[in-house]
C-alpha angles and dihedrals in degrees: 000000000000117000129175122179128209093254092049092048092051093050092046091053092048091048092051092045093054091047091052091047092052090050091047092053098043098041100027088234114172093196090054090054089055093050092045090056094048095044098042093047091048089048091051091049092050097044090051090051088051089054089051093047087060087064094046129326093231092062091082094056128085109256095223090051091051091054091045098051106024127075088206108026094191092051107030125172121240091249090055092048091055087066095048128097117240122227121269128228092281090053091047093052091049091052091046090054089050100046107021106027091136091058103033107049127181089272092055093047092048091057090054094047094048094050090047087066092053091048090051091051090056094046100043111014132003133292128219114185136134117257091239094052092048091046091051092048093050093048088049090052090053094046101043103029112021099040095051088050089052090057090055093048094047090055091061132073121254128189125200092221094053104027101026090236139061131228090252091054091048092050092048092051092047089053090053090049090052091051090052092046093052093045089055093044105039107006112218095347093119144045136200124239139164115290108239091213106047096015092227117136092241099100108127114205111197126201096185093200095313130110090242134045111275099186142354139200139177121228092203098056139006096271117133144149113213133199097357112201113216089224089064095065117111132190113275111230091217107045098019091227122132088247105111119114125189111231108207094194093054094034089225142090129263123203113212099196110111094211095050119105091236093050094047103040114333098082121192121022119224101254139145139160111280114252091213106043140010093270132085137264105230115191089345098312134091113210091200094056097036107026116187113261116253 
């Protein structure tokens, strides 16, 4: 028997959309741009419905349709729901504002609504848009609509028997999506290491055009390092590179060199502000207070 759940369908569409977008960019393929728009928008629509289903399954169905086909609209059977019409983009945005207004702001909703117009042009009329503009719009859809929905989904519990997929599988696929997204957006200006907080290899270290990492984030947990100042880097005791950042929230150091033991598997580095000077004690020693003898 073949069975595909809503969450699986949404992830499949997003995966295909990103693949088409990569092909469109690398091969300048117009057809791939069209398919990337259709798949990514469908993926966004489905993953948002999945987020709403987590509130209550009936939220994704048109209210008039529920009353028409269900003997008890607030407690419909699956057979009755199969006959019901699901909500459109307008209905989805209204439910998002009601249930997830802290996550989906006016700016997020606007991105979805604007791209819905482009999707409708492809499906019912004709679309005329530059590759760069379409690429930018699709990346914006991923960043401001799909990624926030991922955060909601990852906070819930999924079971293979019920949902066809586990939380670990979802997280792994999301990490692959992020890698594809960054490759399209910034090329090779990033690498992936082990997150010092959750120890999953989903810690994205971003260079953003600089010679040093400017920010990092983990797609498995909420760990991140924002707005890294190059002056804040210290010498890592393991790899001897000026790649060690003090994380105030964790009260420890983080090495951002992908080949370093700490970056690959060691996790946090023992590090704290020095009680004597303005430097740091790293693994029990402050190089400013006790410099190595020449």
